[in-house]
N, C-alpha and C positions, 0 to 999 in steps of 0.2 A: 562511536559515532554509529548510528542508523540511519536509515531512510523512513521517510513517512509518506504515506498516500493521502491527497489534500482535498480540498472540497471539489476541485475540477472533475473527480473521479464520481462525485456522487451522483447514480442514474447512468452514466456512460458502462463502467465497469467491461474497458475493452477487453483487459486480462490478457493482453500481449505481454504484460510483465510476470504473467505468472508461467509463461513459457520459456521465458529465457532463463529465469532465476534458477542459479545453481545450486540452493540450498533448498529449493521450494519454502521458501519463509512466506509467501504472498498467498492469502485465504481471503475468502472462500476462490479455489478455482472452479472453470465450469463443471468440471466434473463431481463436484460436492454437490450435495442437498440443498447447502443452504444458499449455494449463489444465486438463484431466483429472489429469493426473498433478501437478500443482503442489499443496503443502500449503495455500499461501497465496497472497495476492496480493501486490505489491509496489511500492513507489514507487521511480522512479529519482529519485537527489537532485541529479543534474546538472541534470534537464528540469523539476524541478518548480517552478513559480512562485507558490506559496504564495498559491494564490488562495482556499482552502477550501473549494471545493464539495464535496470529494470527502469531509470533515467531517461536513458535512450530512447527505449521504445515506447514510451507514454504518449500517447498521441494527442491527449489534452495538457501535457505538463504539469501532472498533477502530484509527482513527486520529487520531491526535494529531500536534503539534507538535514536532519534534524536541526542542526544548527542555522541552517538556511529559510527555516518556514518562518514566510513573511507574520508579522504580530497578528493580522486577521484572520491568520488561519491555525495559531497557537493552539489551540482546544484538539485539534487533529492530532498532534504528540500522544495526549492521552487516550484517545478515540482508538486509534492503532494498538497501544498497549492493553487497552482494557477488553479489546476484541478477543486476547488470548487470555484472558483471565479465565473466560466463563470455563 
């Protein structure tokens, strides 16, 4: 299982999740040049250790486990994974 950042993150990019992630699998961080141009933040499904820390701090409830992504947001599973394929 991995976690997915969904639609509520678009335009918000609070980045609290990047600060608590123990394996740094959420990008871009505020320190990365692409942060400003990114529409949202993304979780690397290969690196995520399913610790749940990001879920607890997200102020807009944008992060869910892959299995709990609502049907209307299912495209975000691929959107997160695709970000790390570039």
